[in-house]
C-alpha positions, -999 to +999 in steps of 0.1 A: +239+237-054+208+216-051+189+214-018+180+180-005+151+169+017+172+145+038+209+141+044+235+121+063+263+140+080+293+118+088+316+135+113+352+122+113+371+148+134+380+138+170+353+152+193+374+176+213+387+192+181+353+190+164+333+209+191+345+244+182+340+237+145+305+224+149+284+255+144+299+263+109+296+227+099+259+226+109+253+259+090+269+245+059+248+214+062+216+234+067+222+251+034+220+218+016+194+199+036+159+214+044+141+187+064+159+157+081+196+157+089+210+124+103+243+126+121+268+097+123+297+100+147+329+082+135+358+102+151+392+095+135+379+078+103+399+085+071+382+085+037+415+084+018+433+053+007+422+023-012+407+003+017+370+007+022+364+023+056+343+003+081+320+016+108+336+010+142+322+012+178+324+045+197+326+040+234+299+059+253+317+082+277+305+114+293+324+133+267+303+116+240+270+124+259+281+160+264+290+163+227+255+150+217+239+176+239+263+203+224+253+192+189+216+194+195+220+228+213+239+241+182+213+227+159+185+247+176+193+278+155+183+258+124+146+252+133+137+240+099+159+209+104+149+177+121+184+167+134+188+130+145+221+117+159+223+080+151+233+058+181+238+023+167+276+025+168+277+042+202+280+016+229+285+015+267+315-006+278+295-037+287+280-038+252+313-037+234+313-075+232+284-075+208+294-066+172+278-040+150+249-053+130+260-066+096+228-055+079+221-020+066+201+001+091+168+014+076+160+050+081+126+067+081+138+093+057+165+077+034+193+103+028+195+119-006+229+133+001+258+123+023+280+151+038+312+150+058+336+173+077+365+152+062+386+175+040+412+169+014+445+188+014+437+207-018+402+216-007+385+200-036+355+178-042+380+149-048+361+121-065+378+091-049+371+105-015+335+111-024+332+076-037+345+062-004+321+084+015+291+071-006+302+035-002+306+040+035+272+056+039+254+029+019+272+002+038+257+015+071+223+030+062+195+028+037+201+057+013+183+069-019+195+052-050+209+084-066+229+093-035+249+126-039+279+134-018+295+167-006+327+174+013+319+204+035+344+233+037+327+256+062+337+292+067+352+290+101+358+328+103+389+347+114+415+330+136+429+296+136+410+266+149+428+240+169+442+210+151+450+191+183+423+181+208+415+208+233+423+203+270+392+222+280+362+198+281+327+207+269+303+219+296+288+190+315+253+184+302+246+151+319+250+146+356+246+111+372+230+109+406+261+093+421+280+117+444+313+107+426+329+133+404+325+124+367+352+130+341+348+134+303+366+101+295+347+082+322+327+053+305+289+054+309+273+025+326+247+004+308+214-009+322+189-035+309+158-014+314+151+022+322+125+049+318+120+085+307+089+106+307+075+139+294+048+155+273+069+154+241+048+180+223+064+191+190+095+170+196+124+194+199+162+192+205+159+193+243+136+163+241+161+146+218+190+150+243+168+135+270+158+106+247+193+100+233+209+097+267+181+072+278+187+052+246+224+049+252+219+038+288+193+012+280+205-020+264+173-040+261+141-019+268+132+017+273+099+027+288+087+061+276+058+077+294+039+103+275+017+127+296-020+126+288-054+138+300-054+153+335-016+157+334-019+182+305-043+206+323-015+226+338+003+231+305+006+265+289-018+268+259-030+232+263-055+237+234-025+238+210-009+206+223-006+179+197-030+150+203-016+121+222-016+097+192+003+123+171+029+129+198+034+091+201+038+087+163+066+114+161+083+099+192+083+064+179+095+075+145+125+093+162+134+065+186+133+037+161+155+058+138+182+065+163+185+031+179+164+003+163+180-024+184+160-013+215+125-024+224+104+007+231+073+006+254+055+039+248+027+043+273+003+071+284+011+087+318-021+092+337-010+093+373+018+111+392+044+084+390+037+061+361+057+029+358+088+045+372+071+043+406+059+007+404+079-014+379+105-034+398+125-043+367+134-007+359+169+004+368+173+041+358+153+072+351+164+101+330+151+135+341+157+171+332+173+198+354+137+210+362+123+176+370+151+162+391+131+168+423+103+148+407+127+120+401+137+121+438+100+119+447+097+087+425+126+071+444+110+080+478+077+064+465+096+033+454+113+030+488+080+033+506+068+004+485+099-018+491+114-012+457+150-004+449+158+032+440+164+041+403+197+056+392+189+091+382+205+109+353+199+146+352+201+165+319+209+202+318+185+226+301+193+237+265+193+275+263+173+292+236+194+321+224+166+334+201+138+334+226+115+364+226+097+384+253+072+362+273+091+331+261+113+309+283+150+313+279+153+275+272+142+253+244+107+243+253+074+232+238+056+260+256+076+286+235+068+266+204+031+269+212+034+306+219+050+311+184+020+294+169-003+322+181-014+344+151-002+319+125-023+300+101-029+264+114-049+250+085-059+261+049-088+287+047-122+278+034-132+287-002-164+307+000-174+317-036-209+326-023-196+354-002-193+390-016-164+394-040-134+413-027-144+407+009-125+383+031-145+372+062-131+362+096-152+345+122-138+356+156-149+334+186-139+324+221-154+314+254-172+342+273-147+365+291-118+354+268-111+390+256-126+383+222-142+417+218-110+435+227-093+415+199-121+426+176-114+462+184-077+457+178-085+443+143-109+472+137-080+495+145-059+478+118-086+483+092-112+455+095-149+460+093-163+445+126-198+429+129-208+425+165-232+396+167-243+407+202-253+441+188-272+423+160-290+402+187-301+434+205-315+448+172-333+415+166-348+415+201-359+452+200-396+459+195-403+457+158-371+437+152-373+405+132-370+382+163-391+402+187-426+387+180-414+351+176-395+353+210-425+368+228-448+341+213-424+313+224-417+325+259-447+347+269-453+383+278-438+379+313-403+382+298-411+419+289-404+451+308-433+474+314-423+494+283-425+462+261-388+457+258-376+421+262-359+416+296-328+397+286-319+388+321-353+371+327-351+354+293-315+343+301-326+327+334-352+307+314-329+292+289-295+288+305-293+253+320-324+242+301-314+227+268-349+224+254-357+261+261-323+272+248-328+254+215-362+271+210-345+304+215-315+297+193-336+283+165-353+317+164-323+339+169-294+323+150-310+325+115-321+361+121-286+372+132-270+354+103-293+373+078-284+406+095-247+397+094-249+392+056-266+426+052-237+441+072-212+424+049-228+442+020-223+475+039-186+466+044-182+461+006-200+494+000-175+511+023-146+497+004-135+473+032-116+441+022-116+423+056-148+417+076-147+402+112-178+386+127-174+388+165-195+359+178-191+337+209-214+311+195-200+312+159-194+274+157-225+264+177-246+284+153-230+269+122-218+303+110-184+289+101-201+283+067-202+320+061-165+328+069-132+321+052-114+315+085-122+309+121-101+328+146-103+318+183-092+337+214-083+313+242-076+317+279-073+288+305-106+276+317-096+250+343-117+254+373-097+251+405-101+264+440-066+278+442-030+273+429-012+242+439+019+223+428+011+194+404+025+162+418+035+146+385+072+141+387+080+145+350+062+178+346+082+211+347+074+217+383+082+254+390+069+266+357+037+246+360+031+261+394+032+296+380+010+286+350-015+269+373-017+301+394-022+321+362-050+299+352-068+304+385-065+342+381-075+342+345-105+319+350-117+342+378-112+371+355-133+355+328-162+350+353-157+385+366-159+400+331-192+382+325-207+392+359-197+429+353-208+430+317-241+411+318-252+416+354-252+378+361-244+360+394-211+341+395-230+308+394-249+320+363-216+331+347-201+297+353-232+280+339-228+301+307-192+290+303-202+254+307-230+258+281-204+268+255-179+248+235-146+244+253-115+262+242-102+229+229-133+223+208-131+258+193-093+254+185-099+221+168-120+239+142-099+271+140-075+285+115-058+310+138-055+311+176-048+341+197-046+345+235-051+373+260-032+355+287-004+380+288-001+418+289-021+439+265+010+448+244+017+411+238-020+406+226-015+436+203+017+420+188-002+388+182-030+406+165-006+426+143+013+394+134-020+376+125-031+407+104+002+409+085+001+372+076-036+376+066-027+404+042-001+382+025-025+353+019-057+372+009-044+379-027-036+342-031-071+332-018-088+356-041-069+342-071-081+307-063-118+317-063 
């Protein structure tokens, strides 16, 4: 059967009966749809009979909210799918007086196929039922003109599934701040205006639960705060965060799709509390299980400023059953960024001027990042490694191609008694002095580039197919023009005096504390590596770091990113992953030359 880019799944089974059937239904849908899957809840609707079925309101109860969380949790195993539960017909009790919109709701990705869990008695693709399904879908949403339809008959496996609703409710995924016990059939209260906040990097299913609950609670306006600038510094692998504008674009696309009747105010969060701490018109705040204490801090701040407390709604974490070592056991953007390590982020450069049958990697990273150790790991896998520092030593040596120009530019007082250039003295002259540094680099960089090209010829002569240029200043020197791909090794570079707990209430507090502490340790480690390796003072080592491109600037121009933040064995697995993926794309790159 054909695979469609976008689809609409109409669920008609009562929720309590539907819950245990959901996983096979989603698996069946994922075989037919490969990008965006919209979900429309219409429990109890029949597609048989002559009357055209009409969309009806579904009252927002805690059972409905729990089911939404359950569906998104189940969808997490299908990572290729962008699942979106549509909320137009899900209303809080106070909003039941307003009818459903008579116009068709536009969707960002018009469905090419409509699917349903509704089944006929004979288990066939019965045409009249499919026609009813297609008419129903097109009466509610904008669909592609050639809309296909499929009745799903999932393989539910051995054992009989319940026909009648279960007495056992779904696990509670949403907890109101009220001390009153909540029940599944309890209606959810509606509010005029509320807020939700987060980083919303690479929008995932846990984000979607948070946002969906906020959209159901809000009847007029939802303020969505998106962390930016200083609030991102404590994040794991911040260099791989999507830019603010990109995160807002994806967020807006999702929100307008699921509930277009709301007004959304998406703003950057630049301070610890954002509008939740100061806007008197806000009535509720949706937080996660991790950020609940931050929500309490917002309310204390509001009380101190004579504002009413916000009603807090706490969302339980979504467990990630497929998480790997060093990843969190919950659905998170941090894990998504970790999974990017070693993967290709952008298409390689075509370099027909480089030696044939040689694929060149430029390996870079800030001083102390562990770049050279990664180079050695690549060498162990079969790469020919060119050490630009070693080439620099050769160029500086008496009789080397840069020796005389450097002595003429900086004077004989940079020499040892035996005539060898004292690199420590030379370094003290240029670091912190942009004019002097440029004089030196204008001499050295072209010389090292020429030597590197000669080394590439040696790699070809030795029958090597992958060459790695290990160079901290690869991009500053403009050497990206002599490589197919730039690989960057990153470690946190935030300079702090010691670990502390970020005060931003929407951040993941406990995790950020440990990450912040790790950053302090790793930054100190980077400085220590430079001090021990090059014999510099700590101040000089810090100055060297500051003279280089930041990790973010390097990543913005990189094809592959690696990190030495974790244990050596995890670094090795990253390198092996990157190498294996490289071997797969080299033949394709060669065929395109």
